[in-house]
C-alpha positions in Angstrom: 10.6 -14.4 22.0 8.4 -13.5 19.2 9.8 -10.9 16.8 6.9 -8.3 18.1 8.5 -8.8 21.2 12.4 -7.9 20.0 10.9 -5.3 18.0 9.2 -3.5 21.0 12.6 -4.4 23.1 15.1 -2.9 20.6 13.0 0.8 21.2 13.6 1.8 17.1 11.8 4.5 15.4 11.2 2.4 12.5 8.1 0.8 11.2 7.7 -3.0 12.4 7.6 -3.8 8.8 10.8 -1.5 7.8 12.5 -3.2 11.2 11.5 -6.8 9.7 13.1 -6.1 6.5 16.1 -4.7 8.1 16.5 -7.5 9.9 16.2 -10.3 7.3 19.1 -8.2 5.5 21.4 -8.6 8.7 20.2 -12.2 9.0 18.7 -12.0 12.6 15.3 -13.3 11.4 15.0 -16.8 10.5 12.3 -16.7 7.4 11.0 -20.5 8.4 10.4 -18.7 12.1 8.6 -15.9 10.4 6.2 -17.7 8.4 5.2 -19.6 11.5 4.2 -16.7 13.4 2.2 -15.3 10.5 0.3 -18.3 10.1 -0.8 -17.7 13.4 -2.0 -14.2 12.9 -4.5 -15.5 10.3 -6.1 -18.1 12.7 -9.9 -18.0 12.6 -12.5 -19.8 14.3 -14.5 -22.4 12.1 -16.6 -25.2 13.6 -17.8 -27.8 11.1 -17.5 -25.3 8.3 -19.6 -22.4 10.4 -17.3 -19.0 10.8 -17.1 -17.5 14.0 -18.9 -14.3 12.5 -21.7 -16.6 11.2 -22.0 -18.2 15.1 -22.0 -14.4 16.4 -25.1 -13.6 13.9 -26.9 -16.9 15.0 -26.6 -16.2 19.0 -27.5 -12.3 18.2 -30.8 -13.6 16.2 -31.5 -16.0 19.4 -31.3 -13.0 22.1 -33.6 -10.9 19.8 -36.1 -13.5 19.7 -35.7 -13.9 23.5 -36.2 -10.4 24.1 -39.2 -10.0 21.7 -40.8 -13.1 23.2 -40.0 -11.7 27.1 -41.5 -8.4 25.7 -44.7 -9.8 24.3 -45.5 -11.5 27.4 -44.6 -8.8 29.7 -46.6 -6.0 27.7 -49.5 -8.4 26.1 -53.2 -7.1 27.0 
């Protein structure tokens, strides 16, 4: 069970950060496990040095070019 799931199940009024700190002081949280979970939170898509944002921009440009060609063929006089 992840820390987030434990937090939700606890039903506390504390913020997640405060709840984690309280659990650390009680010794309920394994800091090694917490660090592994935080590594997953920073996961990003990267393909051969190209970020996910660059891929999305590239696909958008290709779509715009396609729409432009289609509109040109449809409306040319």
